[in-house]
C-alpha positions as CSV (number, residue, x, y, z in Angstrom):
1,M,30.0,9.6,-29.1
2,K,32.1,6.1,-28.8
3,M,30.3,5.1,-32.0
4,M,30.9,8.8,-33.9
5,K,34.7,8.3,-33.2
6,I,34.8,5.3,-34.4
7,I,33.1,5.7,-37.3
8,Y,35.1,8.9,-37.9
9,L,38.7,6.7,-37.5
10,I,37.5,4.4,-40.2
11,H,36.7,7.5,-42.8
12,A,40.5,9.1,-41.6
13,T,42.2,5.3,-42.7
14,G,40.6,5.5,-45.6
15,Y,38.0,3.4,-45.9
16,D,34.9,4.1,-48.2
17,K,31.6,4.7,-47.1
18,N,30.0,1.8,-47.8
19,Q,32.6,0.2,-45.6
20,A,31.9,2.6,-43.0
21,N,28.1,1.9,-43.2
22,Q,29.0,-1.5,-43.2
23,W,31.0,-1.1,-39.5
24,T,28.7,1.0,-37.9
25,M,25.8,-1.5,-38.5
26,S,27.9,-4.1,-37.2
27,L,28.8,-2.0,-34.1
28,A,25.6,-1.5,-33.5
29,V,24.1,-5.0,-34.0
30,L,27.0,-6.5,-31.8
31,K,25.6,-3.4,-28.6
32,R,22.0,-4.7,-29.1
33,I,23.8,-8.4,-28.7
34,V,25.9,-7.5,-25.4
35,G,23.3,-5.0,-24.4
36,S,20.9,-8.3,-24.3
37,F,23.2,-10.0,-22.0
38,V,24.3,-7.1,-19.9
39,L,21.2,-5.9,-18.6
40,P,20.1,-9.2,-16.8
41,L,23.1,-9.8,-15.7
42,S,23.4,-6.2,-14.1
43,L,20.0,-7.2,-12.4
44,A,21.0,-10.8,-11.2
45,F,24.4,-9.4,-10.1
46,A,22.7,-6.8,-7.8
47,A,20.1,-9.1,-7.0
48,S,23.4,-11.4,-5.4
49,V,24.7,-8.1,-3.8
50,T,21.3,-7.4,-2.0
51,I,20.8,-10.7,-0.9
52,A,24.7,-11.4,0.1
53,A,24.3,-7.7,2.0
54,S,21.2,-9.2,4.0
55,P,22.7,-11.9,6.1
56,D,20.2,-10.9,9.5
57,L,17.1,-11.2,6.6
58,L,17.6,-13.9,5.3
59,K,18.7,-15.5,9.3
60,A,15.2,-13.9,10.2
61,K,13.4,-16.1,8.0
62,K,14.7,-19.0,8.5
63,E,14.2,-18.5,12.3
64,A,10.4,-17.8,11.6
65,E,9.8,-20.8,9.4
66,A,11.7,-22.9,12.1
67,V,8.2,-21.8,14.9
68,G,5.6,-22.0,11.9
69,Y,5.5,-18.4,10.7
70,T,5.8,-17.4,7.3
71,F,8.0,-14.7,6.8
72,I,8.3,-12.9,3.5
73,A,11.4,-11.3,2.8
74,S,10.5,-8.7,0.0
75,H,8.1,-6.4,-0.1
76,D,8.3,-6.5,-3.7
77,E,6.8,-10.2,-3.2
78,I,4.2,-9.7,-1.4
79,V,2.9,-6.4,-4.5
80,A,3.1,-9.4,-6.7
81,M,1.2,-12.0,-4.8
82,A,-1.3,-9.1,-4.1
83,K,-1.5,-8.3,-8.0
84,K,-2.5,-11.6,-8.4
85,E,-5.4,-11.7,-5.6
86,G,-6.7,-8.5,-7.4
87,K,-9.2,-7.8,-4.6
88,L,-9.7,-7.2,-0.4
89,R,-12.2,-7.4,2.6
90,V,-12.1,-6.3,5.3
91,N,-14.1,-6.7,8.9
92,S,-13.4,-3.0,10.5
93,G,-13.5,-1.5,13.8
94,L,-12.9,2.1,12.4
95,E,-15.9,4.6,11.8
96,P,-17.5,4.4,8.7
97,Q,-16.1,7.8,8.2
98,N,-13.0,6.6,7.5
99,F,-13.7,4.3,4.8
100,K,-14.1,6.1,1.8
101,A,-10.6,8.0,2.5
102,L,-8.4,5.3,3.3
103,V,-10.4,3.4,0.4
104,D,-9.5,5.4,-2.7
105,A,-5.9,6.2,-1.2
106,F,-4.8,2.6,-0.8
107,K,-6.3,2.1,-4.3
108,Q,-4.7,4.6,-5.7
109,K,-1.5,3.4,-4.4
110,Y,-2.2,-0.2,-5.4
111,P,-4.6,0.2,-8.6
112,F,-4.4,-3.4,-9.5
113,L,-6.6,-3.9,-6.5
114,T,-10.0,-2.7,-7.7
115,D,-12.4,-4.5,-5.7
116,V,-11.7,-3.5,-1.6
117,K,-14.7,-3.7,0.5
118,V,-14.4,-2.6,3.8
119,E,-17.3,-3.4,6.9
120,G,-17.6,-2.0,9.8
121,L,-18.1,-4.0,13.2
122,T,-18.6,-2.2,16.4
123,G,-19.4,-2.7,19.8
124,T,-19.3,-5.6,22.4
125,E,-22.3,-7.9,20.9
126,A,-21.5,-7.6,17.2
127,N,-18.0,-8.4,17.6
128,Q,-18.6,-11.6,19.6
129,R,-21.0,-12.7,16.9
130,F,-18.2,-12.3,14.4
131,L,-16.2,-14.1,16.9
132,L,-18.7,-16.6,16.9
133,E,-18.9,-16.6,13.5
134,I,-15.6,-17.6,13.0
135,K,-15.0,-20.7,15.1
136,A,-18.1,-22.3,13.7
137,G,-16.4,-22.1,10.2
138,Q,-19.2,-19.2,9.1
139,A,-16.8,-16.2,8.7
140,K,-16.0,-16.8,4.9
141,G,-15.0,-13.9,2.4
142,W,-13.4,-12.0,4.7
143,D,-9.1,-11.5,5.0
144,I,-8.7,-8.9,8.0
145,A,-10.6,-9.6,11.7
146,N,-11.2,-6.4,13.7
147,I,-9.6,-7.6,17.1
148,R,-11.1,-6.4,20.0
149,V,-8.8,-6.9,22.7
150,E,-10.8,-8.2,25.6
151,F,-11.3,-11.2,22.6
152,A,-8.0,-11.1,21.7
153,N,-7.1,-14.5,23.2
154,E,-10.0,-16.2,21.1
155,Y,-8.9,-15.0,18.2
156,L,-5.4,-16.0,18.2
157,P,-6.5,-19.3,17.0
158,H,-7.8,-18.4,13.9
159,L,-5.4,-16.1,12.3
160,T,-2.5,-16.6,9.7
161,K,0.9,-17.0,11.2
162,H,2.5,-13.9,9.0
163,D,5.7,-12.8,11.0
164,M,5.0,-8.9,10.8
165,L,7.0,-8.2,13.5
166,G,9.6,-9.9,12.2
167,M,8.9,-8.0,8.3
168,A,8.1,-5.2,10.4
169,K,12.0,-5.2,12.3
170,H,13.7,-6.1,8.9
171,G,12.1,-3.0,6.9
172,V,10.0,-5.9,4.8
173,L,7.0,-3.7,6.1
174,K,6.6,-0.2,6.9
175,I,5.0,-0.6,10.1
176,H,6.4,0.5,13.2
177,P,7.1,-2.5,15.5
178,S,5.5,-1.6,18.3
179,M,2.5,-1.9,16.8
180,I,2.4,-5.5,16.8
181,H,1.8,-7.7,19.3
182,P,6.0,-8.9,20.6
183,T,5.0,-12.6,21.1
184,E,2.5,-13.5,18.6
185,R,4.1,-11.3,16.2
186,N,1.1,-11.4,13.8
187,V,-1.4,-8.9,15.6
188,V,-1.4,-5.0,14.4
189,G,-2.8,-1.9,16.5
190,V,-2.6,1.5,14.6
191,L,-4.4,4.1,16.9
192,S,-4.2,5.0,20.0
193,V,-6.3,6.9,23.1
194,I,-5.3,9.2,25.6
195,R,-6.9,10.1,28.9
196,V,-7.1,13.5,29.8
197,L,-8.9,16.2,31.9
198,A,-12.0,17.6,30.8
199,Y,-13.6,20.7,32.3
200,N,-15.5,24.0,32.0
201,R,-13.6,26.8,31.7
202,M,-15.7,29.2,32.8
203,I,-15.5,27.2,36.3
204,F,-12.0,26.8,36.7
205,S,-8.9,28.3,34.9
206,E,-6.5,25.8,33.7
207,D,-3.9,26.9,36.0
208,K,-5.6,25.7,39.0
209,L,-6.5,22.2,37.6
210,P,-3.7,19.1,38.6
211,D,-1.0,19.3,36.8
212,K,-0.4,15.2,37.9
213,W,-3.0,12.4,38.8
214,E,-1.6,12.6,42.8
215,D,-3.1,16.5,42.8
216,F,-6.5,15.0,42.7
217,L,-5.7,14.2,46.5
218,K,-5.2,17.8,47.1
219,P,-8.0,19.3,50.0
220,E,-9.4,21.6,47.3
221,F,-10.6,18.6,45.4
222,K,-12.3,17.0,47.5
223,G,-16.2,16.7,47.9
224,K,-17.5,15.8,44.3
225,K,-15.0,18.5,42.9
226,F,-14.8,16.0,39.9
227,V,-16.7,13.1,38.0
228,M,-14.7,9.6,37.1
229,D,-16.1,7.1,35.3
230,I,-16.8,4.2,37.2
231,R,-15.3,1.9,35.1
232,P,-11.5,3.3,36.4
233,V,-10.5,2.2,32.7
234,P,-8.2,5.5,33.1
235,L,-6.7,4.3,36.5
236,A,-5.8,1.0,35.1
237,A,-3.6,2.5,32.2
238,L,-1.3,4.5,35.1
239,V,0.0,0.3,36.1
240,P,2.6,0.3,33.5
241,V,4.0,3.7,35.1
242,W,3.2,3.3,38.4
243,G,2.9,-0.5,39.5
244,L,-0.2,-2.1,40.4
245,E,0.1,-1.7,44.7
246,R,0.6,2.3,44.0
247,T,-2.0,2.2,41.8
248,L,-4.1,0.7,43.8
249,D,-3.1,2.7,47.2
250,F,-4.0,5.9,45.4
251,T,-6.9,4.9,44.0
252,R,-8.0,3.8,47.7
253,K,-7.2,7.9,48.3
254,L,-9.4,9.0,45.1
255,A,-12.5,7.4,46.5
256,A,-11.6,9.1,49.6
257,Q,-11.8,12.5,47.9
258,Q,-15.6,11.8,47.1
259,P,-15.9,12.2,43.6
260,V,-18.7,12.0,41.4
261,W,-19.1,8.5,39.9
262,G,-20.7,8.7,36.7
263,R,-21.0,6.8,33.2
264,G,-20.9,7.3,29.4
265,A,-18.8,10.2,28.1
266,P,-21.3,11.7,26.3
267,R,-23.8,12.7,29.4
268,I,-20.2,13.6,31.9
269,A,-19.4,15.9,28.8
270,A,-22.8,17.4,28.6
271,S,-23.0,18.3,32.3
272,L,-19.9,19.9,32.1
273,V,-21.0,22.3,29.6
274,S,-24.1,22.8,31.5
275,G,-22.2,23.8,34.2
276,E,-23.8,21.0,36.4
277,H,-20.1,19.2,37.0
278,S,-16.6,21.1,36.8
279,I,-14.2,18.7,36.2
280,F,-14.2,15.0,34.1
281,A,-11.1,13.2,35.4
282,G,-9.7,10.9,32.3
283,A,-11.6,11.7,29.3
284,N,-11.2,10.0,26.2
285,F,-8.9,12.6,24.4
286,A,-10.7,12.5,21.0
287,S,-13.7,12.0,22.7
288,T,-13.3,15.2,24.5
289,Q,-12.7,17.0,21.2
290,R,-15.7,15.9,19.6
291,A,-17.7,17.8,22.0
292,I,-15.3,21.3,22.6
293,E,-16.5,21.2,18.3
294,K,-19.8,21.0,19.3
295,D,-19.9,23.3,22.1
296,R,-21.4,26.6,21.0
297,T,-20.7,28.0,24.7
298,G,-17.1,27.9,24.2
299,S,-16.9,26.2,28.1
300,L,-15.7,22.8,27.5
301,G,-11.4,22.8,27.3
302,Y,-9.3,20.2,28.2
303,K,-6.1,19.5,29.9
304,I,-2.8,16.9,29.7
305,V,-2.5,15.3,33.3
306,E,0.5,13.2,34.0
307,P,1.6,10.0,33.6
308,V,-0.6,10.5,30.6
309,P,-2.8,7.3,30.4
310,T,-2.2,5.4,27.2
311,E,-3.7,2.7,25.1
312,T,-1.9,1.8,21.8
313,L,-4.5,-1.6,21.3
314,T,-7.4,0.2,19.7
315,H,-8.5,-1.0,16.3
316,S,-6.2,-4.0,16.4
317,M,-6.5,-6.6,13.1
318,G,-5.0,-9.9,12.1
319,I,-5.2,-11.8,8.7
320,L,-8.0,-15.2,9.4
321,K,-6.6,-18.0,8.4
322,T,-9.4,-18.7,5.8
323,A,-8.0,-15.5,4.4
324,D,-8.2,-15.5,0.2
325,Q,-6.1,-12.2,-0.2
326,P,-3.7,-12.3,2.4
327,H,-1.0,-10.2,0.7
328,A,-3.6,-8.1,-0.1
329,A,-4.4,-8.0,3.6
330,L,-0.5,-7.4,4.5
331,L,-0.4,-4.4,2.1
332,W,-3.7,-2.8,4.0
333,I,-2.5,-3.3,7.2
334,E,0.8,-2.1,6.4
335,F,-1.2,1.1,4.5
336,L,-3.4,1.8,8.2
337,A,-0.2,2.1,9.9
338,S,1.3,4.3,7.2
339,A,2.3,8.3,7.6
340,E,-1.1,8.6,5.1
341,G,-3.2,6.0,6.3
342,Q,-2.2,7.8,9.8
343,E,-3.0,11.3,8.7
344,I,-6.4,9.6,7.3
345,I,-7.5,8.5,10.4
346,D,-6.3,11.3,12.3
347,K,-9.2,13.5,10.0
348,Y,-12.2,11.1,10.2
349,E,-11.7,9.3,13.2
350,P,-10.6,12.0,14.1
351,L,-7.5,12.5,16.3
352,A,-7.2,8.8,17.2
353,A,-3.7,7.8,15.1
354,S,-1.5,6.0,16.6
355,V,0.9,8.0,19.3
356,L,3.8,6.5,17.9
357,T,3.6,8.2,14.5
358,P,5.6,10.6,14.4
359,G,3.2,13.7,13.7
360,S,0.0,12.1,14.6
361,A,-2.2,14.3,16.8
362,L,-1.9,12.6,19.9
363,A,2.2,12.4,19.2
364,Q,2.0,16.6,19.3
365,V,-0.5,16.8,22.2
366,T,2.0,14.6,24.3
367,R,5.5,15.8,23.1
368,G,7.6,15.5,26.4
369,K,4.6,14.3,28.3
370,Q,5.3,10.8,30.8
371,L,3.2,8.6,29.0
372,S,2.0,5.4,30.8
373,I,1.4,2.7,27.8
374,V,-1.1,0.0,27.7
375,N,0.8,-1.7,24.7
376,W,0.8,-5.6,23.9
377,S,3.4,-6.9,26.6
378,N,1.1,-5.9,29.6
379,W,-2.6,-6.1,28.2
380,T,-3.2,-9.6,29.4
381,D,-3.3,-8.0,33.1
382,F,-5.7,-5.0,31.9
383,Q,-8.5,-5.9,32.6
384,E,-8.1,-7.8,35.4
385,N,-6.4,-4.7,37.0
386,V,-9.7,-3.0,35.7
387,E,-11.6,-5.3,37.9
388,K,-9.5,-5.0,41.3
389,L,-9.7,-1.1,40.9
390,F,-12.9,-0.8,40.8
391,A,-13.4,-3.4,44.0
392,T,-10.8,-1.0,45.9
393,A,-13.2,2.1,44.6
394,G,-15.6,0.7,46.5
395,F,-17.6,-0.5,44.2
396,P,-19.9,3.2,43.6
397,K,-22.6,3.6,42.1
398,G,-23.0,6.1,39.1
399,E,-24.7,9.1,39.7
């Protein structure tokens, strides 16, 4: 519109057509010249405003680097470096049925990462073997390591010191900060496990079942009325809310109720379906849901008992020092923690996405419930507490 007005004024003041064309061409050239300076200058100005508006970000970067961590201040920078890397190698503790859906969605988000390989690593022995390879310098070619909680301390010296916690807190990485180790800052857990009460609906109605863990101490639940796993992991997960002494006292009283001590969730679930037993206290929610889906009798059900034993360290990950693609690895970890990645995990794992993720299956079923969360701030005592509770129960023997 401004160009048209100028041309109109030229004609109105008596210039001929050739003069008008010359003016028009001159103005167009001037516009291109000015524009070529204005665009980069405006971008530079915008960048300077962004930096000026983020003193906390720059401070966090400086503090992280002062203690030996790498802090990348821009997500765009991570993406740019990942483009140069072009591929990714992941050692994963997820179930294999997740891999294709996760890789396809990840590559759709970052199409420049054309070569993404994910390999499963499950079981204690396989994880110990991989850890030995890392220590011996033989685990070449892997970018991300699956970290079993019981071996976490042994993995830490072999991980890159990316300050993922700092980058998450400042929005560089879209990861819930509580998923990240609060002191190590470079280990992330994107799955959760909750423990529930599984039961035979043909034997017990839900309203007759305990609402709280203390209800198991009532007289009606004495004398082989419920099954407990001989490994008291669900009880150890009550320590964050109850404290160790109260949990030890509860375990002594629970053992006096003479529960059936068993081992192996599939076997115990089968005993519920058959009617051999009626209640399994401390069942894994995801495993219970899978058993319910397979139960043709429709007799298997579950109930959430408070406080809800919750573990948020399942499928923890870190980036290896020997990683060739550390920036692509950062994007993968961020993707697994994202709403999209968590939705895929809930579908294929299934029902194991983090309780910290709004909208996840676990977040929905525990909404409004009191959670007793085993997380990075208390995990170092967790295994020790399991052993103490096992001893307190009187070294029961499985049936």
